PDB file with SEQRES, HELIX, SHEET and CRYST1 records, atoms N, CA, C and O in Angstrom:
SEQRES   1 A   82  MET THR SER PRO ALA PRO GLU PRO GLN MET THR GLN GLU          
SEQRES   2 A   82  PHE ALA LYS THR SER SER LEU TYR GLN GLU PHE LEU ALA          
SEQRES   3 A   82  GLU ARG GLU GLU ILE LEU LYS HIS LYS TRP LEU GLU SER          
SEQRES   4 A   82  GLU ARG LEU GLY TYR ASP ILE GLY PHE GLU ARG ALA LEU          
SEQRES   5 A   82  LEU ASP TRP ILE ARG LYS HIS ARG GLU ASN TRP ARG ALA          
SEQRES   6 A   82  ALA ARG ARG VAL SER ALA GLN SER GLN GLY GLU SER ASN          
SEQRES   7 A   82  LYS PRO ALA ALA                                              
HELIX    1 AA1 GLN A    9  THR A   17  1                                   9    
HELIX    2 AA2 SER A   19  LEU A   42  1                                  24    
HELIX    3 AA3 PHE A   48  LYS A   58  1                                  11    
HELIX    4 AA4 ARG A   60  SER A   77  1                                  18    
CRYST1    1.000    1.000    1.000  90.00  90.00  90.00 P 1           1          
ATOM      1  N   MET A   1    -158.225  39.929 -67.863  1.00  0.00           N  
ATOM      2  CA  MET A   1    -157.106  39.772 -66.939  1.00  0.00           C  
ATOM      3  C   MET A   1    -155.912  40.619 -67.460  1.00  0.00           C  
ATOM      4  O   MET A   1    -155.573  40.568 -68.642  1.00  0.00           O  
ATOM      5  N   THR A   2    -155.304  41.375 -66.573  1.00  0.00           N  
ATOM      6  CA  THR A   2    -154.229  42.175 -67.008  1.00  0.00           C  
ATOM      7  C   THR A   2    -152.868  41.474 -66.668  1.00  0.00           C  
ATOM      8  O   THR A   2    -152.742  40.710 -65.711  1.00  0.00           O  
ATOM      9  N   SER A   3    -151.864  41.803 -67.535  1.00  0.00           N  
ATOM     10  CA  SER A   3    -150.586  41.184 -67.298  1.00  0.00           C  
ATOM     11  C   SER A   3    -149.877  41.987 -66.247  1.00  0.00           C  
ATOM     12  O   SER A   3    -150.107  43.188 -66.097  1.00  0.00           O  
ATOM     13  N   PRO A   4    -148.981  41.295 -65.492  1.00  0.00           N  
ATOM     14  CA  PRO A   4    -148.226  42.045 -64.456  1.00  0.00           C  
ATOM     15  C   PRO A   4    -147.285  42.999 -65.055  1.00  0.00           C  
ATOM     16  O   PRO A   4    -146.824  42.815 -66.182  1.00  0.00           O  
ATOM     17  N   ALA A   5    -146.986  44.021 -64.324  1.00  0.00           N  
ATOM     18  CA  ALA A   5    -146.016  45.080 -64.794  1.00  0.00           C  
ATOM     19  C   ALA A   5    -144.676  44.435 -64.929  1.00  0.00           C  
ATOM     20  O   ALA A   5    -144.298  43.608 -64.099  1.00  0.00           O  
ATOM     21  N   PRO A   6    -143.907  44.812 -66.013  1.00  0.00           N  
ATOM     22  CA  PRO A   6    -142.569  44.198 -66.178  1.00  0.00           C  
ATOM     23  C   PRO A   6    -141.667  44.603 -64.990  1.00  0.00           C  
ATOM     24  O   PRO A   6    -141.736  45.693 -64.424  1.00  0.00           O  
ATOM     25  N   GLU A   7    -140.806  43.595 -64.672  1.00  0.00           N  
ATOM     26  CA  GLU A   7    -139.832  43.869 -63.586  1.00  0.00           C  
ATOM     27  C   GLU A   7    -138.821  44.940 -63.965  1.00  0.00           C  
ATOM     28  O   GLU A   7    -138.403  45.006 -65.121  1.00  0.00           O  
ATOM     29  N   PRO A   8    -138.419  45.781 -63.015  1.00  0.00           N  
ATOM     30  CA  PRO A   8    -137.353  46.763 -63.325  1.00  0.00           C  
ATOM     31  C   PRO A   8    -136.114  46.040 -63.707  1.00  0.00           C  
ATOM     32  O   PRO A   8    -135.877  44.924 -63.245  1.00  0.00           O  
ATOM     33  N   GLN A   9    -135.305  46.648 -64.548  1.00  0.00           N  
ATOM     34  CA  GLN A   9    -134.058  46.038 -65.035  1.00  0.00           C  
ATOM     35  C   GLN A   9    -133.171  45.707 -63.894  1.00  0.00           C  
ATOM     36  O   GLN A   9    -132.510  44.670 -63.937  1.00  0.00           O  
ATOM     37  N   MET A  10    -133.104  46.538 -62.838  1.00  0.00           N  
ATOM     38  CA  MET A  10    -132.185  46.227 -61.720  1.00  0.00           C  
ATOM     39  C   MET A  10    -132.603  44.942 -61.000  1.00  0.00           C  
ATOM     40  O   MET A  10    -131.740  44.159 -60.603  1.00  0.00           O  
ATOM     41  N   THR A  11    -133.880  44.714 -60.827  1.00  0.00           N  
ATOM     42  CA  THR A  11    -134.379  43.477 -60.176  1.00  0.00           C  
ATOM     43  C   THR A  11    -134.017  42.281 -60.992  1.00  0.00           C  
ATOM     44  O   THR A  11    -133.638  41.254 -60.429  1.00  0.00           O  
ATOM     45  N   GLN A  12    -134.116  42.362 -62.295  1.00  0.00           N  
ATOM     46  CA  GLN A  12    -133.818  41.242 -63.186  1.00  0.00           C  
ATOM     47  C   GLN A  12    -132.333  40.930 -63.096  1.00  0.00           C  
ATOM     48  O   GLN A  12    -131.950  39.762 -63.030  1.00  0.00           O  
ATOM     49  N   GLU A  13    -131.507  41.943 -63.091  1.00  0.00           N  
ATOM     50  CA  GLU A  13    -130.057  41.714 -62.993  1.00  0.00           C  
ATOM     51  C   GLU A  13    -129.660  41.152 -61.666  1.00  0.00           C  
ATOM     52  O   GLU A  13    -128.778  40.296 -61.607  1.00  0.00           O  
ATOM     53  N   PHE A  14    -130.270  41.595 -60.600  1.00  0.00           N  
ATOM     54  CA  PHE A  14    -129.994  40.999 -59.279  1.00  0.00           C  
ATOM     55  C   PHE A  14    -130.301  39.529 -59.252  1.00  0.00           C  
ATOM     56  O   PHE A  14    -129.509  38.725 -58.761  1.00  0.00           O  
ATOM     57  N   ALA A  15    -131.462  39.176 -59.784  1.00  0.00           N  
ATOM     58  CA  ALA A  15    -131.863  37.733 -59.808  1.00  0.00           C  
ATOM     59  C   ALA A  15    -130.867  36.896 -60.589  1.00  0.00           C  
ATOM     60  O   ALA A  15    -130.600  35.752 -60.218  1.00  0.00           O  
ATOM     61  N   LYS A  16    -130.309  37.443 -61.668  1.00  0.00           N  
ATOM     62  CA  LYS A  16    -129.335  36.689 -62.446  1.00  0.00           C  
ATOM     63  C   LYS A  16    -128.011  36.506 -61.758  1.00  0.00           C  
ATOM     64  O   LYS A  16    -127.362  35.472 -61.915  1.00  0.00           O  
ATOM     65  N   THR A  17    -127.598  37.513 -60.984  1.00  0.00           N  
ATOM     66  CA  THR A  17    -126.243  37.524 -60.362  1.00  0.00           C  
ATOM     67  C   THR A  17    -126.216  37.133 -58.925  1.00  0.00           C  
ATOM     68  O   THR A  17    -125.140  36.811 -58.422  1.00  0.00           O  
ATOM     69  N   SER A  18    -127.319  37.137 -58.221  1.00  0.00           N  
ATOM     70  CA  SER A  18    -127.324  36.843 -56.779  1.00  0.00           C  
ATOM     71  C   SER A  18    -127.093  35.383 -56.543  1.00  0.00           C  
ATOM     72  O   SER A  18    -127.845  34.531 -57.015  1.00  0.00           O  
ATOM     73  N   SER A  19    -126.017  35.094 -55.789  1.00  0.00           N  
ATOM     74  CA  SER A  19    -125.696  33.654 -55.497  1.00  0.00           C  
ATOM     75  C   SER A  19    -126.737  33.136 -54.538  1.00  0.00           C  
ATOM     76  O   SER A  19    -127.071  31.952 -54.593  1.00  0.00           O  
ATOM     77  N   LEU A  20    -127.258  33.952 -53.675  1.00  0.00           N  
ATOM     78  CA  LEU A  20    -128.342  33.475 -52.740  1.00  0.00           C  
ATOM     79  C   LEU A  20    -129.603  33.096 -53.511  1.00  0.00           C  
ATOM     80  O   LEU A  20    -130.239  32.085 -53.214  1.00  0.00           O  
ATOM     81  N   TYR A  21    -129.956  33.904 -54.492  1.00  0.00           N  
ATOM     82  CA  TYR A  21    -131.129  33.600 -55.293  1.00  0.00           C  
ATOM     83  C   TYR A  21    -130.874  32.325 -56.124  1.00  0.00           C  
ATOM     84  O   TYR A  21    -131.781  31.505 -56.264  1.00  0.00           O  
ATOM     85  N   GLN A  22    -129.690  32.146 -56.665  1.00  0.00           N  
ATOM     86  CA  GLN A  22    -129.372  30.972 -57.461  1.00  0.00           C  
ATOM     87  C   GLN A  22    -129.424  29.727 -56.540  1.00  0.00           C  
ATOM     88  O   GLN A  22    -129.862  28.663 -56.977  1.00  0.00           O  
ATOM     89  N   GLU A  23    -129.003  29.847 -55.338  1.00  0.00           N  
ATOM     90  CA  GLU A  23    -129.064  28.738 -54.362  1.00  0.00           C  
ATOM     91  C   GLU A  23    -130.496  28.417 -54.084  1.00  0.00           C  
ATOM     92  O   GLU A  23    -130.859  27.242 -54.016  1.00  0.00           O  
ATOM     93  N   PHE A  24    -131.329  29.417 -53.920  1.00  0.00           N  
ATOM     94  CA  PHE A  24    -132.779  29.199 -53.700  1.00  0.00           C  
ATOM     95  C   PHE A  24    -133.378  28.434 -54.853  1.00  0.00           C  
ATOM     96  O   PHE A  24    -134.118  27.471 -54.652  1.00  0.00           O  
ATOM     97  N   LEU A  25    -133.057  28.866 -56.083  1.00  0.00           N  
ATOM     98  CA  LEU A  25    -133.636  28.174 -57.241  1.00  0.00           C  
ATOM     99  C   LEU A  25    -133.217  26.704 -57.367  1.00  0.00           C  
ATOM    100  O   LEU A  25    -134.009  25.830 -57.717  1.00  0.00           O  
ATOM    101  N   ALA A  26    -131.912  26.473 -57.061  1.00  0.00           N  
ATOM    102  CA  ALA A  26    -131.413  25.096 -57.074  1.00  0.00           C  
ATOM    103  C   ALA A  26    -132.081  24.206 -56.030  1.00  0.00           C  
ATOM    104  O   ALA A  26    -132.441  23.056 -56.285  1.00  0.00           O  
ATOM    105  N   GLU A  27    -132.230  24.799 -54.834  1.00  0.00           N  
ATOM    106  CA  GLU A  27    -132.884  24.041 -53.748  1.00  0.00           C  
ATOM    107  C   GLU A  27    -134.351  23.790 -54.129  1.00  0.00           C  
ATOM    108  O   GLU A  27    -134.834  22.675 -53.931  1.00  0.00           O  
ATOM    109  N   ARG A  28    -135.051  24.742 -54.647  1.00  0.00           N  
ATOM    110  CA  ARG A  28    -136.429  24.552 -55.022  1.00  0.00           C  
ATOM    111  C   ARG A  28    -136.579  23.502 -56.115  1.00  0.00           C  
ATOM    112  O   ARG A  28    -137.542  22.736 -56.096  1.00  0.00           O  
ATOM    113  N   GLU A  29    -135.677  23.450 -57.039  1.00  0.00           N  
ATOM    114  CA  GLU A  29    -135.649  22.401 -58.054  1.00  0.00           C  
ATOM    115  C   GLU A  29    -135.538  21.050 -57.458  1.00  0.00           C  
ATOM    116  O   GLU A  29    -136.254  20.137 -57.870  1.00  0.00           O  
ATOM    117  N   GLU A  30    -134.661  20.873 -56.491  1.00  0.00           N  
ATOM    118  CA  GLU A  30    -134.540  19.586 -55.807  1.00  0.00           C  
ATOM    119  C   GLU A  30    -135.753  19.190 -55.034  1.00  0.00           C  
ATOM    120  O   GLU A  30    -136.118  18.015 -54.989  1.00  0.00           O  
ATOM    121  N   ILE A  31    -136.382  20.159 -54.423  1.00  0.00           N  
ATOM    122  CA  ILE A  31    -137.621  19.867 -53.683  1.00  0.00           C  
ATOM    123  C   ILE A  31    -138.727  19.406 -54.657  1.00  0.00           C  
ATOM    124  O   ILE A  31    -139.473  18.474 -54.360  1.00  0.00           O  
ATOM    125  N   LEU A  32    -138.819  20.074 -55.824  1.00  0.00           N  
ATOM    126  CA  LEU A  32    -139.828  19.690 -56.838  1.00  0.00           C  
ATOM    127  C   LEU A  32    -139.511  18.304 -57.401  1.00  0.00           C  
ATOM    128  O   LEU A  32    -140.446  17.547 -57.661  1.00  0.00           O  
ATOM    129  N   LYS A  33    -138.260  17.933 -57.602  1.00  0.00           N  
ATOM    130  CA  LYS A  33    -137.865  16.610 -58.003  1.00  0.00           C  
ATOM    131  C   LYS A  33    -138.311  15.582 -56.951  1.00  0.00           C  
ATOM    132  O   LYS A  33    -138.859  14.529 -57.275  1.00  0.00           O  
ATOM    133  N   HIS A  34    -138.056  15.925 -55.690  1.00  0.00           N  
ATOM    134  CA  HIS A  34    -138.423  15.027 -54.574  1.00  0.00           C  
ATOM    135  C   HIS A  34    -139.959  14.852 -54.525  1.00  0.00           C  
ATOM    136  O   HIS A  34    -140.468  13.748 -54.328  1.00  0.00           O  
ATOM    137  N   LYS A  35    -140.671  15.967 -54.709  1.00  0.00           N  
ATOM    138  CA  LYS A  35    -142.154  15.875 -54.713  1.00  0.00           C  
ATOM    139  C   LYS A  35    -142.633  14.978 -55.809  1.00  0.00           C  
ATOM    140  O   LYS A  35    -143.531  14.166 -55.586  1.00  0.00           O  
ATOM    141  N   TRP A  36    -142.068  15.091 -56.986  1.00  0.00           N  
ATOM    142  CA  TRP A  36    -142.465  14.250 -58.125  1.00  0.00           C  
ATOM    143  C   TRP A  36    -142.160  12.759 -57.789  1.00  0.00           C  
ATOM    144  O   TRP A  36    -143.031  11.903 -57.949  1.00  0.00           O  
ATOM    145  N   LEU A  37    -140.962  12.465 -57.340  1.00  0.00           N  
ATOM    146  CA  LEU A  37    -140.583  11.084 -57.095  1.00  0.00           C  
ATOM    147  C   LEU A  37    -141.453  10.445 -55.975  1.00  0.00           C  
ATOM    148  O   LEU A  37    -141.919   9.313 -56.103  1.00  0.00           O  
ATOM    149  N   GLU A  38    -141.644  11.175 -54.931  1.00  0.00           N  
ATOM    150  CA  GLU A  38    -142.461  10.644 -53.822  1.00  0.00           C  
ATOM    151  C   GLU A  38    -143.917  10.506 -54.210  1.00  0.00           C  
ATOM    152  O   GLU A  38    -144.580   9.557 -53.792  1.00  0.00           O  
ATOM    153  N   SER A  39    -144.427  11.435 -55.000  1.00  0.00           N  
ATOM    154  CA  SER A  39    -145.799  11.356 -55.486  1.00  0.00           C  
ATOM    155  C   SER A  39    -145.980  10.121 -56.404  1.00  0.00           C  
ATOM    156  O   SER A  39    -146.978   9.407 -56.310  1.00  0.00           O  
ATOM    157  N   GLU A  40    -145.035   9.900 -57.249  1.00  0.00           N  
ATOM    158  CA  GLU A  40    -145.035   8.720 -58.104  1.00  0.00           C  
ATOM    159  C   GLU A  40    -144.998   7.458 -57.264  1.00  0.00           C  
ATOM    160  O   GLU A  40    -145.787   6.537 -57.475  1.00  0.00           O  
ATOM    161  N   ARG A  41    -144.097   7.421 -56.329  1.00  0.00           N  
ATOM    162  CA  ARG A  41    -143.959   6.212 -55.476  1.00  0.00           C  
ATOM    163  C   ARG A  41    -145.236   5.881 -54.695  1.00  0.00           C  
ATOM    164  O   ARG A  41    -145.635   4.723 -54.573  1.00  0.00           O  
ATOM    165  N   LEU A  42    -145.866   6.955 -54.166  1.00  0.00           N  
ATOM    166  CA  LEU A  42    -147.088   6.780 -53.316  1.00  0.00           C  
ATOM    167  C   LEU A  42    -148.369   6.650 -54.156  1.00  0.00           C  
ATOM    168  O   LEU A  42    -149.376   6.112 -53.696  1.00  0.00           O  
ATOM    169  N   GLY A  43    -148.305   7.161 -55.410  1.00  0.00           N  
ATOM    170  CA  GLY A  43    -149.503   7.079 -56.258  1.00  0.00           C  
ATOM    171  C   GLY A  43    -150.460   8.227 -56.157  1.00  0.00           C  
ATOM    172  O   GLY A  43    -151.572   8.171 -56.682  1.00  0.00           O  
ATOM    173  N   TYR A  44    -150.012   9.326 -55.446  1.00  0.00           N  
ATOM    174  CA  TYR A  44    -150.836  10.497 -55.377  1.00  0.00           C  
ATOM    175  C   TYR A  44    -149.945  11.718 -55.160  1.00  0.00           C  
ATOM    176  O   TYR A  44    -148.795  11.575 -54.745  1.00  0.00           O  
ATOM    177  N   ASP A  45    -150.459  12.911 -55.434  1.00  0.00           N  
ATOM    178  CA  ASP A  45    -149.718  14.130 -55.292  1.00  0.00           C  
ATOM    179  C   ASP A  45    -149.570  14.456 -53.799  1.00  0.00           C  
ATOM    180  O   ASP A  45    -150.567  14.708 -53.123  1.00  0.00           O  
ATOM    181  N   ILE A  46    -148.350  14.452 -53.287  1.00  0.00           N  
ATOM    182  CA  ILE A  46    -148.137  14.695 -51.868  1.00  0.00           C  
ATOM    183  C   ILE A  46    -148.160  16.163 -51.555  1.00  0.00           C  
ATOM    184  O   ILE A  46    -148.235  16.512 -50.377  1.00  0.00           O  
ATOM    185  N   GLY A  47    -148.101  17.036 -52.505  1.00  0.00           N  
ATOM    186  CA  GLY A  47    -148.142  18.477 -52.253  1.00  0.00           C  
ATOM    187  C   GLY A  47    -146.732  19.070 -51.947  1.00  0.00           C  
ATOM    188  O   GLY A  47    -145.833  18.374 -51.473  1.00  0.00           O  
ATOM    189  N   PHE A  48    -146.595  20.321 -52.225  1.00  0.00           N  
ATOM    190  CA  PHE A  48    -145.269  20.969 -52.084  1.00  0.00           C  
ATOM    191  C   PHE A  48    -144.874  21.037 -50.569  1.00  0.00           C  
ATOM    192  O   PHE A  48    -143.723  20.766 -50.229  1.00  0.00           O  
ATOM    193  N   GLU A  49    -145.772  21.377 -49.719  1.00  0.00           N  
ATOM    194  CA  GLU A  49    -145.367  21.511 -48.308  1.00  0.00           C  
ATOM    195  C   GLU A  49    -144.883  20.221 -47.679  1.00  0.00           C  
ATOM    196  O   GLU A  49    -143.884  20.232 -46.960  1.00  0.00           O  
ATOM    197  N   ARG A  50    -145.570  19.087 -47.930  1.00  0.00           N  
ATOM    198  CA  ARG A  50    -145.081  17.802 -47.473  1.00  0.00           C  
ATOM    199  C   ARG A  50    -143.778  17.476 -48.109  1.00  0.00           C  
ATOM    200  O   ARG A  50    -142.878  17.003 -47.414  1.00  0.00           O  
ATOM    201  N   ALA A  51    -143.610  17.689 -49.361  1.00  0.00           N  
ATOM    202  CA  ALA A  51    -142.345  17.407 -50.041  1.00  0.00           C  
ATOM    203  C   ALA A  51    -141.226  18.255 -49.462  1.00  0.00           C  
ATOM    204  O   ALA A  51    -140.136  17.743 -49.206  1.00  0.00           O  
ATOM    205  N   LEU A  52    -141.472  19.528 -49.252  1.00  0.00           N  
ATOM    206  CA  LEU A  52    -140.503  20.421 -48.637  1.00  0.00           C  
ATOM    207  C   LEU A  52    -140.037  19.895 -47.299  1.00  0.00           C  
ATOM    208  O   LEU A  52    -138.833  19.755 -47.080  1.00  0.00           O  
ATOM    209  N   LEU A  53    -140.956  19.600 -46.402  1.00  0.00           N  
ATOM    210  CA  LEU A  53    -140.614  19.169 -45.044  1.00  0.00           C  
ATOM    211  C   LEU A  53    -139.836  17.836 -45.125  1.00  0.00           C  
ATOM    212  O   LEU A  53    -138.836  17.658 -44.430  1.00  0.00           O  
ATOM    213  N   ASP A  54    -140.289  16.934 -45.951  1.00  0.00           N  
ATOM    214  CA  ASP A  54    -139.654  15.620 -46.072  1.00  0.00           C  
ATOM    215  C   ASP A  54    -138.250  15.757 -46.657  1.00  0.00           C  
ATOM    216  O   ASP A  54    -137.317  15.105 -46.189  1.00  0.00           O  
ATOM    217  N   TRP A  55    -138.097  16.599 -47.672  1.00  0.00           N  
ATOM    218  CA  TRP A  55    -136.775  16.805 -48.280  1.00  0.00           C  
ATOM    219  C   TRP A  55    -135.807  17.462 -47.321  1.00  0.00           C  
ATOM    220  O   TRP A  55    -134.630  17.103 -47.290  1.00  0.00           O  
ATOM    221  N   ILE A  56    -136.284  18.426 -46.533  1.00  0.00           N  
ATOM    222  CA  ILE A  56    -135.434  19.112 -45.577  1.00  0.00           C  
ATOM    223  C   ILE A  56    -134.967  18.089 -44.546  1.00  0.00           C  
ATOM    224  O   ILE A  56    -133.788  18.047 -44.193  1.00  0.00           O  
ATOM    225  N   ARG A  57    -135.904  17.261 -44.062  1.00  0.00           N  
ATOM    226  CA  ARG A  57    -135.539  16.266 -43.006  1.00  0.00           C  
ATOM    227  C   ARG A  57    -134.588  15.169 -43.515  1.00  0.00           C  
ATOM    228  O   ARG A  57    -133.724  14.701 -42.774  1.00  0.00           O  
ATOM    229  N   LYS A  58    -134.754  14.764 -44.782  1.00  0.00           N  
ATOM    230  CA  LYS A  58    -133.998  13.636 -45.314  1.00  0.00           C  
ATOM    231  C   LYS A  58    -132.793  13.938 -46.123  1.00  0.00           C  
ATOM    232  O   LYS A  58    -131.831  13.169 -46.131  1.00  0.00           O  
ATOM    233  N   HIS A  59    -132.824  15.107 -46.846  1.00  0.00           N  
ATOM    234  CA  HIS A  59    -131.865  15.322 -47.903  1.00  0.00           C  
ATOM    235  C   HIS A  59    -131.086  16.662 -47.844  1.00  0.00           C  
ATOM    236  O   HIS A  59    -129.998  16.738 -48.413  1.00  0.00           O  
ATOM    237  N   ARG A  60    -131.582  17.673 -47.203  1.00  0.00           N  
ATOM    238  CA  ARG A  60    -131.028  19.011 -47.296  1.00  0.00           C  
ATOM    239  C   ARG A  60    -129.555  19.087 -46.869  1.00  0.00           C  
ATOM    240  O   ARG A  60    -128.714  19.650 -47.570  1.00  0.00           O  
ATOM    241  N   GLU A  61    -129.274  18.509 -45.709  1.00  0.00           N  
ATOM    242  CA  GLU A  61    -127.904  18.607 -45.160  1.00  0.00           C  
ATOM    243  C   GLU A  61    -126.907  18.033 -46.124  1.00  0.00           C  
ATOM    244  O   GLU A  61    -125.901  18.682 -46.413  1.00  0.00           O  
ATOM    245  N   ASN A  62    -127.141  16.831 -46.642  1.00  0.00           N  
ATOM    246  CA  ASN A  62    -126.206  16.195 -47.604  1.00  0.00           C  
ATOM    247  C   ASN A  62    -126.161  16.953 -48.928  1.00  0.00           C  
ATOM    248  O   ASN A  62    -125.102  17.052 -49.547  1.00  0.00           O  
ATOM    249  N   TRP A  63    -127.301  17.488 -49.366  1.00  0.00           N  
ATOM    250  CA  TRP A  63    -127.311  18.277 -50.621  1.00  0.00           C  
ATOM    251  C   TRP A  63    -126.481  19.532 -50.514  1.00  0.00           C  
ATOM    252  O   TRP A  63    -125.748  19.880 -51.439  1.00  0.00           O  
ATOM    253  N   ARG A  64    -126.592  20.211 -49.392  1.00  0.00           N  
ATOM    254  CA  ARG A  64    -125.817  21.473 -49.196  1.00  0.00           C  
ATOM    255  C   ARG A  64    -124.330  21.104 -49.094  1.00  0.00           C  
ATOM    256  O   ARG A  64    -123.493  21.800 -49.668  1.00  0.00           O  
ATOM    257  N   ALA A  65    -123.983  20.026 -48.379  1.00  0.00           N  
ATOM    258  CA  ALA A  65    -122.580  19.670 -48.254  1.00  0.00           C  
ATOM    259  C   ALA A  65    -121.964  19.314 -49.602  1.00  0.00           C  
ATOM    260  O   ALA A  65    -120.817  19.659 -49.884  1.00  0.00           O  
ATOM    261  N   ALA A  66    -122.743  18.619 -50.432  1.00  0.00           N  
ATOM    262  CA  ALA A  66    -122.256  18.282 -51.794  1.00  0.00           C  
ATOM    263  C   ALA A  66    -122.097  19.557 -52.627  1.00  0.00           C  
ATOM    264  O   ALA A  66    -121.178  19.648 -53.440  1.00  0.00           O  
ATOM    265  N   ARG A  67    -122.954  20.510 -52.441  1.00  0.00           N  
ATOM    266  CA  ARG A  67    -122.870  21.816 -53.179  1.00  0.00           C  
ATOM    267  C   ARG A  67    -121.635  22.563 -52.760  1.00  0.00           C  
ATOM    268  O   ARG A  67    -120.954  23.136 -53.611  1.00  0.00           O  
ATOM    269  N   ARG A  68    -121.317  22.583 -51.483  1.00  0.00           N  
ATOM    270  CA  ARG A  68    -120.110  23.243 -50.944  1.00  0.00           C  
ATOM    271  C   ARG A  68    -118.842  22.613 -51.532  1.00  0.00           C  
ATOM    272  O   ARG A  68    -117.950  23.307 -52.018  1.00  0.00           O  
ATOM    273  N   VAL A  69    -118.792  21.312 -51.474  1.00  0.00           N  
ATOM    274  CA  VAL A  69    -117.657  20.575 -52.035  1.00  0.00           C  
ATOM    275  C   VAL A  69    -117.495  20.901 -53.498  1.00  0.00           C  
ATOM    276  O   VAL A  69    -116.384  21.178 -53.949  1.00  0.00           O  
ATOM    277  N   SER A  70    -118.612  20.874 -54.273  1.00  0.00           N  
ATOM    278  CA  SER A  70    -118.575  21.131 -55.709  1.00  0.00           C  
ATOM    279  C   SER A  70    -118.104  22.608 -55.965  1.00  0.00           C  
ATOM    280  O   SER A  70    -117.323  22.849 -56.886  1.00  0.00           O  
ATOM    281  N   ALA A  71    -118.581  23.581 -55.152  1.00  0.00           N  
ATOM    282  CA  ALA A  71    -118.199  24.961 -55.338  1.00  0.00           C  
ATOM    283  C   ALA A  71    -116.733  25.130 -55.046  1.00  0.00           C  
ATOM    284  O   ALA A  71    -116.048  25.896 -55.724  1.00  0.00           O  
ATOM    285  N   GLN A  72    -116.240  24.427 -54.047  1.00  0.00           N  
ATOM    286  CA  GLN A  72    -114.823  24.589 -53.624  1.00  0.00           C  
ATOM    287  C   GLN A  72    -113.931  23.970 -54.731  1.00  0.00           C  
ATOM    288  O   GLN A  72    -112.907  24.551 -55.090  1.00  0.00           O  
ATOM    289  N   SER A  73    -114.312  22.816 -55.260  1.00  0.00           N  
ATOM    290  CA  SER A  73    -113.526  22.193 -56.339  1.00  0.00           C  
ATOM    291  C   SER A  73    -113.519  23.045 -57.639  1.00  0.00           C  
ATOM    292  O   SER A  73    -112.523  23.102 -58.361  1.00  0.00           O  
ATOM    293  N   GLN A  74    -114.689  23.711 -57.907  1.00  0.00           N  
ATOM    294  CA  GLN A  74    -114.696  24.559 -59.069  1.00  0.00           C  
ATOM    295  C   GLN A  74    -113.873  25.739 -58.865  1.00  0.00           C  
ATOM    296  O   GLN A  74    -113.238  26.202 -59.812  1.00  0.00           O  
ATOM    297  N   GLY A  75    -113.827  26.302 -57.625  1.00  0.00           N  
ATOM    298  CA  GLY A  75    -113.041  27.430 -57.333  1.00  0.00           C  
ATOM    299  C   GLY A  75    -111.558  27.119 -57.449  1.00  0.00           C  
ATOM    300  O   GLY A  75    -110.777  27.971 -57.872  1.00  0.00           O  
ATOM    301  N   GLU A  76    -111.171  25.937 -57.087  1.00  0.00           N  
ATOM    302  CA  GLU A  76    -109.772  25.513 -57.229  1.00  0.00           C  
ATOM    303  C   GLU A  76    -109.381  25.275 -58.690  1.00  0.00           C  
ATOM    304  O   GLU A  76    -108.251  25.572 -59.077  1.00  0.00           O  
ATOM    305  N   SER A  77    -110.284  24.754 -59.496  1.00  0.00           N  
ATOM    306  CA  SER A  77    -109.970  24.516 -60.885  1.00  0.00           C  
ATOM    307  C   SER A  77    -109.915  25.840 -61.691  1.00  0.00           C  
ATOM    308  O   SER A  77    -109.345  25.889 -62.781  1.00  0.00           O  
ATOM    309  N   ASN A  78    -110.507  26.886 -61.138  1.00  0.00           N  
ATOM    310  CA  ASN A  78    -110.490  28.213 -61.864  1.00  0.00           C  
ATOM    311  C   ASN A  78    -109.277  28.995 -61.480  1.00  0.00           C  
ATOM    312  O   ASN A  78    -109.026  30.044 -62.073  1.00  0.00           O  
ATOM    313  N   LYS A  79    -108.484  28.531 -60.493  1.00  0.00           N  
ATOM    314  CA  LYS A  79    -107.280  29.257 -60.115  1.00  0.00           C  
ATOM    315  C   LYS A  79    -106.214  29.117 -61.144  1.00  0.00           C  
ATOM    316  O   LYS A  79    -106.061  28.038 -61.717  1.00  0.00           O  
ATOM    317  N   PRO A  80    -105.469  30.149 -61.408  1.00  0.00           N  
ATOM    318  CA  PRO A  80    -104.352  30.052 -62.403  1.00  0.00           C  
ATOM    319  C   PRO A  80    -103.230  29.182 -61.775  1.00  0.00           C  
ATOM    320  O   PRO A  80    -103.022  29.213 -60.562  1.00  0.00           O  
ATOM    321  N   ALA A  81    -102.537  28.434 -62.591  1.00  0.00           N  
ATOM    322  CA  ALA A  81    -101.436  27.596 -62.203  1.00  0.00           C  
ATOM    323  C   ALA A  81    -100.294  28.472 -61.757  1.00  0.00           C  
ATOM    324  O   ALA A  81    -100.037  29.516 -62.355  1.00  0.00           O  
ATOM    325  N   ALA A  82     -99.576  28.041 -60.668  1.00  0.00           N  
ATOM    326  CA  ALA A  82     -98.470  28.840 -60.118  1.00  0.00           C  
ATOM    327  C   ALA A  82     -97.208  28.610 -60.887  1.00  0.00           C  
ATOM    328  O   ALA A  82     -96.175  29.198 -60.567  1.00  0.00           O  
TER     329      ALA A  82                                                      
END                                                                             
């Protein structure tokens, strides 16, 4: 088995600095947590697709709203005092 070719430096930098990509990673992490919790509760692995759809239906809107509030409050705390 061969190892994949290394990513170009530009792609790696984009992934580190892209707010869209960071948002994707954070959302994916929440979905994986939801998958784990629901799988534990039900006693079997519910799979990523079911967890994704369930999380979107039950949690996505509130999660995004909380992220917006958090980002706004962080932006305000980073402003210099007048």
